C-alpha positions in Angstrom: 1.3 2.2 6.1 -1.1 -0.7 6.3 1.7 -3.2 6.6 2.9 -1.4 9.7 -0.4 -1.5 11.5 -0.6 -4.0 14.3 -3.4 -5.5 16.4 -2.2 -3.4 19.3 -2.8 -0.2 17.3 -6.5 -1.0 17.4 -6.7 -2.9 20.7 -5.4 0.2 22.6 -7.5 2.9 21.0 -9.0 5.0 23.8 -12.4 5.3 22.3 -12.6 1.9 20.5 -14.3 3.5 17.5 -13.2 3.4 13.9 -15.2 6.1 11.9 -15.9 5.2 8.3 -16.5 8.0 5.8 -19.4 7.6 3.3 -19.5 10.8 1.3 -20.5 13.5 3.7 -21.6 11.0 6.3 -19.3 9.6 9.1 -20.4 6.4 10.7 -19.0 5.4 14.1 -18.2 1.7 14.0 -17.4 0.2 17.4 -14.3 -2.1 17.5 -15.9 -5.2 19.1 -13.0 -7.6 18.8 -9.4 -7.7 17.7 -8.2 -11.2 16.8 -4.5 -12.0 16.4 -3.2 -14.7 14.0 0.2 -16.4 13.9 3.1 -14.4 12.6 3.7 -14.3 8.9 6.9 -13.7 6.9 4.9 -11.5 4.5 3.9 -8.8 7.0 6.2 -6.7 9.2 3.7 -7.3 12.0 1.6 -10.4 12.7 -1.8 -10.5 10.8 -5.0 -9.8 12.7 -8.7 -9.3 12.2 -11.1 -6.6 13.4 -14.8 -7.1 14.1 -16.7 -3.8 14.0 -20.3 -3.0 14.7 -22.6 -0.2 13.7 -24.9 0.0 16.7 -28.6 -0.2 16.0 -28.0 -0.4 12.2 -30.4 -2.3 10.0 -28.6 -1.3 6.7 -25.8 -3.4 5.4 -22.8 -1.7 3.7 -21.7 -4.0 0.8 -18.3 -5.5 0.9 -15.6 -3.3 -0.5 -12.9 -0.8 0.3 -14.0 2.0 2.6 -12.2 5.1 3.8 -11.8 5.2 7.6 -10.6 8.4 9.3 -9.3 8.1 12.8 -7.8 10.9 14.8 -4.9 8.7 16.1 -4.4 6.3 13.1 -5.2 8.8 10.3 -6.7 7.9 7.0 -7.0 4.2 6.2 -8.5 2.5 3.1 -9.6 -1.0 4.3 -11.4 -3.9 2.7 -14.5 -4.5 4.8 -16.9 -7.4 4.7 -20.4 -7.5 6.3 -20.6 -10.6 8.5 -24.2 -10.2 9.7 -26.3 -8.6 12.5 -26.2 -9.5 16.1 -28.5 -8.2 18.9 -26.8 -4.8 18.9 -26.4 -3.9 15.2 -24.7 -4.9 12.0 -21.2 -6.4 12.2 -18.3 -6.1 9.8 -14.9 -7.7 9.5 -11.5 -6.4 8.3 -8.5 -8.7 8.0 -5.0 -7.4 7.7 -2.6 -10.2 6.6 
């Protein structure tokens, strides 16, 4: 499934939110940016990166694999890395290559 995901799958989401599931808690992470990379022979679709933000957050989720549940894309287990705060909250990056 992950190898079939494309940058367009995330860039065209109507709500631009990717919910992460932490036990009983669901955290709405805004999709701030979708960056495309040059095509690769390894993936069926060109690699890309997502920058996500938890608005107003001061906590930092440690890097690791998190379960995301989106009504359109379904369940996704994605390796997520904190990249630091900005003026609006904590930012994370996911790279699919």
